[in-house]
Backbone as CSV, one residue per row, in Angstrom:
resi,resn,N_x,N_y,N_z,CA_x,CA_y,CA_z,C_x,C_y,C_z
1,UNK,14.794,-7.422,-20.198,13.729,-8.354,-19.896,12.848,-8.555,-21.128
2,UNK,12.306,-9.743,-21.243,11.354,-9.990,-22.329,9.941,-9.790,-21.807
3,UNK,8.978,-9.707,-22.710,7.572,-9.520,-22.330,7.068,-10.663,-21.450
4,UNK,7.681,-11.843,-21.560,7.233,-13.002,-20.786,7.909,-13.128,-19.422
5,UNK,9.003,-12.378,-19.201,9.632,-12.401,-17.882,8.621,-11.917,-16.853
6,UNK,8.713,-12.454,-15.645,7.713,-12.124,-14.620,8.336,-11.226,-13.556
7,UNK,7.546,-10.255,-13.115,7.950,-9.369,-12.032,6.806,-9.299,-11.019
8,UNK,7.153,-9.008,-9.794,6.174,-8.945,-8.696,5.605,-7.530,-8.645
9,UNK,4.278,-7.413,-8.717,3.621,-6.110,-8.833,2.532,-5.894,-7.791
10,UNK,2.314,-4.632,-7.444,1.142,-4.245,-6.659,0.791,-2.794,-6.957
11,UNK,-0.475,-2.463,-6.768,-0.964,-1.093,-6.911,-1.185,-0.541,-5.505
12,UNK,-0.830,0.725,-5.310,-0.920,1.302,-3.973,-1.162,2.804,-4.025
13,UNK,-1.513,3.335,-2.874,-1.582,4.777,-2.673,-0.243,5.218,-2.114
14,UNK,0.291,6.296,-2.655,1.540,6.848,-2.139,1.230,7.790,-0.981
15,UNK,1.988,7.653,0.082,1.804,8.523,1.243,2.533,9.845,1.023
16,UNK,1.963,10.950,1.511,2.672,12.229,1.415,3.873,12.232,2.363
17,UNK,4.848,13.076,2.055,6.087,13.124,2.843,5.846,13.316,4.332
18,UNK,4.889,14.195,4.701,4.666,14.450,6.131,4.125,13.213,6.838
19,UNK,3.341,12.393,6.161,2.853,11.148,6.765,3.999,10.147,6.923
20,UNK,4.864,10.067,5.937,6.023,9.165,6.017,6.918,9.582,7.183
21,UNK,7.155,10.879,7.326,8.004,11.368,8.423,7.383,11.028,9.779
22,UNK,6.061,11.237,9.920,5.397,10.923,11.179,5.499,9.433,11.478
23,UNK,5.217,8.585,10.487,5.239,7.141,10.707,6.651,6.669,11.048
24,UNK,7.663,7.173,10.346,9.048,6.769,10.626,9.445,7.160,12.053
25,UNK,9.068,8.336,12.492,9.357,8.753,13.865,8.612,7.896,14.872
26,UNK,7.360,7.597,14.573,6.548,6.739,15.439,7.172,5.337,15.535
27,UNK,7.618,4.791,14.390,8.262,3.473,14.392,9.495,3.491,15.307
28,UNK,10.307,4.534,15.194,11.538,4.620,15.997,11.216,4.660,17.488
29,UNK,10.148,5.362,17.861,9.772,5.463,19.276,9.067,4.211,19.782
30,UNK,8.114,3.718,19.028,7.212,2.674,19.521,7.637,1.243,19.193
31,UNK,8.431,1.062,18.160,8.772,-0.300,17.738,10.257,-0.611,17.893
32,UNK,10.989,0.242,18.603,12.442,0.066,18.720,12.823,-1.218,19.454
33,UNK,11.955,-1.713,20.323,12.282,-2.941,21.060,11.818,-4.197,20.322
34,UNK,11.309,-4.039,19.146,10.762,-5.160,18.391,11.847,-6.105,17.890
35,UNK,11.495,-7.377,17.815,12.374,-8.367,17.182,12.159,-8.338,15.672
36,UNK,11.085,-7.713,15.248,10.755,-7.631,13.833,11.566,-6.553,13.121
37,UNK,11.260,-6.368,11.858,11.975,-5.413,11.018,11.014,-4.283,10.627
38,UNK,11.250,-3.049,11.125,10.398,-1.943,10.695,10.482,-1.757,9.178
39,UNK,9.367,-1.431,8.577,9.332,-1.168,7.139,10.050,0.161,6.897
40,UNK,11.025,0.204,5.979,11.751,1.453,5.717,10.812,2.542,5.187
41,UNK,11.112,3.806,5.491,10.258,4.901,5.037,9.933,4.861,3.538
42,UNK,10.885,4.511,2.717,10.658,4.464,1.271,9.700,3.371,0.820
43,UNK,9.384,2.436,1.713,8.474,1.336,1.375,7.076,1.516,1.975
44,UNK,6.835,2.597,2.705,5.529,2.813,3.317,4.507,3.208,2.250
45,UNK,3.354,2.564,2.270,2.306,2.809,1.269,1.004,2.175,1.767
46,UNK,-0.068,2.360,1.012,-1.356,1.730,1.300,-1.699,0.863,0.089
47,UNK,-1.636,-0.447,0.231,-1.879,-1.354,-0.895,-3.345,-1.310,-1.317
48,UNK,-3.556,-1.167,-2.625,-4.894,-1.250,-3.212,-5.152,-2.650,-3.756
49,UNK,-4.140,-3.239,-4.390,-4.274,-4.578,-4.977,-2.888,-5.186,-5.140
50,UNK,-2.710,-6.409,-4.637,-1.455,-7.134,-4.810,-1.640,-8.126,-5.945
51,UNK,-0.783,-8.038,-6.943,-0.924,-8.865,-8.138,0.009,-10.071,-8.152
52,UNK,1.055,-10.049,-7.355,2.021,-11.138,-7.384,2.867,-11.073,-8.641
53,UNK,3.403,-12.213,-9.064,4.272,-12.264,-10.240,3.435,-12.231,-11.517
54,UNK,3.704,-11.235,-12.365,2.981,-11.047,-13.627,3.995,-10.867,-14.752
55,UNK,3.629,-11.249,-15.979,4.521,-11.025,-17.111,4.754,-9.524,-17.344
56,UNK,5.971,-9.162,-17.682,6.327,-7.772,-17.971,5.408,-7.193,-19.045
57,UNK,4.986,-8.003,-19.992,4.125,-7.540,-21.071,2.766,-7.032,-20.606
58,UNK,2.377,-7.296,-19.362,1.096,-6.829,-18.835,1.187,-5.474,-18.131
59,UNK,2.412,-4.995,-17.902,2.603,-3.777,-17.108,1.835,-2.590,-17.681
60,UNK,1.913,-2.348,-18.972,1.253,-1.172,-19.544,-0.260,-1.241,-19.385
61,UNK,-0.856,-2.386,-19.589,-2.306,-2.519,-19.421,-2.704,-2.321,-17.955
62,UNK,-1.925,-2.864,-17.035,-2.195,-2.695,-15.605,-2.075,-1.219,-15.232
63,UNK,-1.014,-0.572,-15.693,-0.826,0.855,-15.421,-1.980,1.672,-15.997
64,UNK,-2.468,1.302,-17.171,-3.593,2.006,-17.778,-4.853,1.907,-16.933
65,UNK,-5.105,0.738,-16.369,-6.280,0.572,-15.507,-6.124,1.366,-14.210
66,UNK,-4.920,1.392,-13.664,-4.675,2.193,-12.464,-4.876,3.678,-12.777
67,UNK,-4.361,4.141,-13.924,-4.557,5.543,-14.318,-6.046,5.870,-14.431
68,UNK,-6.817,4.974,-15.039,-8.248,5.199,-15.200,-8.971,5.294,-13.871
69,UNK,-8.655,4.393,-12.961,-9.293,4.420,-11.638,-8.867,5.660,-10.863
70,UNK,-7.597,6.023,-10.937,-7.109,7.212,-10.228,-7.776,8.476,-10.762
71,UNK,-7.926,8.567,-12.067,-8.558,9.747,-12.668,-10.010,9.884,-12.217
72,UNK,-10.684,8.760,-11.985,-12.087,8.779,-11.568,-12.253,9.047,-10.072
73,UNK,-11.168,9.037,-9.324,-11.209,9.249,-7.880,-10.832,10.690,-7.560
74,UNK,-11.250,11.139,-6.411,-10.811,12.435,-5.894,-9.656,12.188,-4.921
75,UNK,-8.885,13.219,-4.585,-7.904,13.040,-3.511,-8.604,12.508,-2.259
76,UNK,-7.852,11.782,-1.444,-8.432,11.044,-0.322,-7.954,11.563,1.019
77,UNK,-8.798,11.382,2.023,-8.440,11.691,3.396,-8.612,10.415,4.214
78,UNK,-7.554,10.015,4.887,-7.576,8.835,5.748,-7.071,9.239,7.128
79,UNK,-7.526,8.522,8.164,-7.121,8.850,9.530,-6.598,7.610,10.240
80,UNK,-5.406,7.712,10.838,-4.904,6.591,11.642,-5.819,6.376,12.847
81,UNK,-6.187,5.104,13.096,-7.074,4.832,14.231,-6.503,3.849,15.247
82,UNK,-5.670,2.910,14.814,-5.141,1.946,15.784,-3.998,1.151,15.161
83,UNK,-3.250,0.505,16.030,-2.197,-0.420,15.627,-2.766,-1.831,15.728
84,UNK,-2.434,-2.658,14.754,-2.922,-4.045,14.734,-1.782,-4.954,14.285
85,UNK,-1.730,-6.155,14.852,-0.750,-7.148,14.425,-1.434,-8.390,13.898
86,UNK,-0.827,-8.971,12.885,-1.193,-10.303,12.425,0.018,-11.184,12.691
87,UNK,-0.007,-12.390,12.176,1.095,-13.319,12.432,2.437,-12.784,11.906
88,UNK,2.410,-12.044,10.785,3.680,-11.627,10.172,3.880,-10.129,10.018
89,UNK,2.866,-9.314,10.293,3.031,-7.879,10.120,2.360,-7.095,11.242
90,UNK,2.879,-5.888,11.455,2.233,-4.890,12.292,1.798,-3.768,11.369
91,UNK,0.625,-3.195,11.638,0.092,-2.185,10.730,-0.609,-1.076,11.491
92,UNK,-0.661,0.084,10.845,-1.501,1.173,11.318,-2.770,1.100,10.481
93,UNK,-3.887,0.830,11.147,-5.185,0.741,10.471,-5.720,2.163,10.300
94,UNK,-6.295,2.419,9.143,-6.780,3.749,8.792,-8.295,3.767,8.655
95,UNK,-8.902,4.846,9.090,-10.323,5.081,8.868,-10.466,5.798,7.527
96,UNK,-11.484,5.440,6.795,-11.793,6.027,5.489,-13.146,6.731,5.622
97,UNK,-13.172,7.934,6.225,-14.453,8.549,6.587,-15.399,8.822,5.420
98,UNK,-14.875,9.113,4.246,-15.753,9.378,3.097,-16.036,8.131,2.277
99,UNK,-15.270,7.053,2.512,-15.400,5.845,1.707,-14.690,5.944,0.369
100,UNK,-14.010,7.047,0.122,-13.339,7.249,-1.161,-12.211,6.263,-1.428
101,UNK,-11.416,5.949,-0.413,-10.312,5.004,-0.604,-10.851,3.597,-0.856
102,UNK,-11.906,3.237,-0.126,-12.521,1.928,-0.322,-13.108,1.812,-1.723
103,UNK,-13.741,2.880,-2.192,-14.294,2.884,-3.555,-13.183,2.792,-4.591
104,UNK,-12.073,3.495,-4.376,-10.947,3.423,-5.308,-10.363,2.015,-5.333
105,UNK,-10.175,1.406,-4.159,-9.645,0.037,-4.108,-10.570,-0.916,-4.860
106,UNK,-11.875,-0.775,-4.662,-12.842,-1.640,-5.355,-12.780,-1.419,-6.861
107,UNK,-12.637,-0.177,-7.295,-12.547,0.130,-8.728,-11.276,-0.470,-9.328
108,UNK,-10.141,-0.255,-8.671,-8.873,-0.816,-9.165,-8.981,-2.338,-9.249
109,UNK,-9.489,-2.969,-8.196,-9.580,-4.422,-8.180,-10.532,-4.941,-9.257
110,UNK,-11.661,-4.265,-9.462,-12.608,-4.691,-10.503,-11.975,-4.562,-11.886
111,UNK,-11.274,-3.469,-12.134,-10.611,-3.268,-13.428,-9.550,-4.345,-13.680
112,UNK,-8.777,-4.652,-12.647,-7.711,-5.649,-12.803,-8.279,-7.056,-12.927
113,UNK,-9.383,-7.307,-12.250,-10.050,-8.599,-12.384,-10.600,-8.757,-13.809
114,UNK,-11.201,-7.696,-14.325,-11.727,-7.716,-15.702,-10.588,-7.924,-16.709
115,UNK,-9.431,-7.355,-16.413,-8.258,-7.513,-17.261,-7.697,-8.942,-17.183
116,UNK,-8.072,-9.663,-16.139,-7.623,-11.044,-15.974,-6.302,-11.196,-15.238
117,UNK,-5.882,-10.151,-14.493,-4.599,-10.206,-13.794,-4.739,-10.291,-12.280
118,UNK,-5.994,-10.303,-11.780,-6.232,-10.325,-10.343,-7.470,-11.149,-10.042
119,UNK,-7.393,-11.921,-8.990,-8.574,-12.566,-8.410,-8.762,-11.926,-7.038
120,UNK,-9.884,-11.243,-6.866,-10.127,-10.507,-5.623,-10.212,-11.444,-4.427
121,UNK,-9.751,-10.927,-3.294,-9.861,-11.662,-2.041,-11.308,-11.616,-1.563
122,UNK,-11.704,-12.614,-0.795,-13.064,-12.642,-0.248,-13.233,-11.645,0.894
123,UNK,-12.173,-11.445,1.661,-12.280,-10.528,2.797,-12.312,-9.085,2.284
124,UNK,-12.987,-8.218,3.035,-13.060,-6.822,2.597,-11.695,-6.142,2.685
125,UNK,-11.503,-5.168,1.809,-10.267,-4.392,1.797,-10.158,-3.587,3.083
126,UNK,-8.987,-3.563,3.694,-8.742,-2.828,4.928,-7.667,-1.775,4.662
127,UNK,-8.024,-0.483,4.740,-6.984,0.527,4.537,-6.000,0.507,5.707
128,UNK,-4.725,0.328,5.381,-3.692,0.254,6.414,-2.321,0.510,5.810
129,UNK,-1.380,0.820,6.686,0.025,0.958,6.318,0.789,-0.096,7.105
130,UNK,1.458,-1.004,6.424,2.285,-2.001,7.099,3.544,-1.291,7.592
131,UNK,3.814,-1.409,8.902,4.945,-0.708,9.508,5.989,-1.645,10.093
132,UNK,5.662,-2.953,10.197,6.570,-3.915,10.814,6.394,-5.273,10.156
133,UNK,7.497,-5.925,9.846,7.476,-7.301,9.348,8.147,-8.163,10.409
134,UNK,7.545,-9.326,10.680,8.024,-10.162,11.766,7.757,-11.630,11.449
135,UNK,8.488,-12.505,12.084,8.267,-13.944,11.897,7.169,-14.466,12.810
136,UNK,6.803,-13.685,13.816,5.729,-14.084,14.727,5.101,-12.828,15.317
137,UNK,3.940,-13.003,15.899,3.242,-11.883,16.529,4.133,-11.294,17.615
138,UNK,4.310,-9.986,17.583,5.199,-9.310,18.531,4.521,-9.025,19.872
139,UNK,3.227,-8.793,19.866,2.521,-8.467,21.099,2.601,-7.001,21.473
140,UNK,2.958,-6.148,20.525,2.997,-4.705,20.783,1.582,-4.155,20.875
141,UNK,1.431,-3.128,21.690,0.153,-2.425,21.812,0.397,-0.925,21.886
142,UNK,1.181,-0.381,20.947,1.474,1.050,21.021,0.262,1.896,20.649
143,UNK,0.188,3.039,21.268,-0.846,3.994,20.887,-0.379,4.796,19.690
144,UNK,-1.277,5.546,19.126,-0.933,6.421,18.003,-0.975,7.859,18.505
145,UNK,0.187,8.504,18.561,0.242,9.874,19.047,-0.399,10.844,18.061
146,UNK,-0.404,10.498,16.797,-0.946,11.381,15.768,-2.156,10.708,15.143
147,UNK,-3.273,11.343,15.213,-4.450,10.833,14.516,-4.935,11.877,13.510
148,UNK,-4.004,12.720,13.069,-4.327,13.727,12.058,-4.579,13.044,10.723
149,UNK,-5.343,13.694,9.907,-5.674,13.144,8.596,-4.445,13.026,7.708
150,UNK,-4.460,12.000,6.873,-3.442,11.808,5.840,-4.137,12.107,4.520
151,UNK,-3.619,13.069,3.781,-4.223,13.462,2.510,-3.424,12.840,1.368
152,UNK,-4.045,11.912,0.673,-3.387,11.155,-0.389,-3.829,11.697,-1.744
153,UNK,-2.859,11.963,-2.622,-3.184,12.528,-3.934,-2.625,11.723,-5.103
154,UNK,-1.846,10.653,-4.822,-1.240,9.876,-5.906,-1.332,8.375,-5.632
155,UNK,-1.440,7.628,-6.714,-1.369,6.172,-6.661,-0.158,5.754,-7.486
156,UNK,0.218,4.494,-7.357,1.381,4.023,-8.106,1.284,2.525,-8.365
157,UNK,1.883,2.118,-9.476,2.117,0.705,-9.769,3.560,0.441,-9.367
158,UNK,3.726,-0.479,-8.417,5.058,-0.781,-7.885,5.547,-2.145,-8.336
159,UNK,6.852,-2.210,-8.515,7.554,-3.485,-8.672,8.177,-3.790,-7.322
160,UNK,7.977,-4.998,-6.838,8.550,-5.438,-5.577,9.664,-6.426,-5.877
161,UNK,10.877,-6.082,-5.463,12.032,-6.960,-5.661,12.456,-7.503,-4.317
162,UNK,12.412,-8.822,-4.162,12.803,-9.441,-2.898,14.320,-9.540,-2.845
163,UNK,14.887,-9.008,-1.759,16.329,-8.971,-1.588,16.681,-9.419,-0.183
164,UNK,17.955,-9.710,0.044,18.414,-10.024,1.391,18.161,-8.781,2.241
165,UNK,17.539,-8.948,3.390,17.246,-7.812,4.253,15.890,-7.183,3.991
166,UNK,15.135,-7.701,3.029,13.795,-7.170,2.796,13.535,-6.819,1.346
167,UNK,12.326,-6.393,1.089,11.914,-6.050,-0.273,12.290,-4.609,-0.597
168,UNK,12.455,-4.358,-1.885,12.645,-2.997,-2.391,11.480,-2.715,-3.325
169,UNK,10.844,-1.564,-3.164,9.705,-1.188,-3.989,10.104,-0.038,-4.902
170,UNK,9.844,-0.217,-6.189,10.122,0.818,-7.172,8.839,1.166,-7.906
171,UNK,8.481,2.447,-7.911,7.284,2.894,-8.635,7.591,2.863,-10.135
172,UNK,6.824,2.035,-10.860,6.990,1.960,-12.313,6.217,3.082,-12.995
173,UNK,5.109,3.468,-12.365,4.282,4.559,-12.890,3.448,5.104,-11.744
174,UNK,3.215,6.416,-11.758,2.330,7.027,-10.781,1.158,7.669,-11.515
175,UNK,0.058,7.838,-10.793,-1.137,8.450,-11.365,-1.787,9.338,-10.305
176,UNK,-2.063,10.574,-10.680,-2.689,11.513,-9.759,-4.161,11.160,-9.563
177,UNK,-4.631,11.251,-8.332,-6.041,11.052,-8.056,-6.795,12.271,-8.576
178,UNK,-7.894,12.030,-9.270,-8.644,13.117,-9.871,-8.050,13.567,-11.199
179,UNK,-7.036,12.846,-11.680,-6.437,13.133,-12.982,-5.613,14.395,-13.026
180,UNK,-5.260,14.952,-11.887,-4.461,16.191,-11.876,-2.992,15.919,-12.078
């Protein structure tokens, strides 16, 4: 690839293995009758900022800003609170009791906006994990059997490759929260 080739990018929080296992089991139990497509375990994450298609030459600067924001943050605790659907996705909405995840998202977005690679959305950031992709609202109302805390310690810059059957996400770089 050349520096001018464009790739689809986003910054996210990586979920710990135990959270991925819980969510995958929950999806199998609660969303098995869905017409939609459950998000594969390897694609589960909490988006901090979606950048869309960006030139490859910007990746290092974007990764540097993510590293800086991650180093300034402490590890995070989030709690699943409810299931929500929009027109195209189903998600597990998370509570951010300390406000740390919200502050990290704001820091990442401000850094990327200053870098000139992101225009922030007007709506407030909502911590969530997308668990279902669909062409229309499914009408599911599953409960959450687990409301235990999710302890997040890493962020990542992901490349999203659109493929037949769904997207594939590859971490181009990871950064520990708190710089550890």
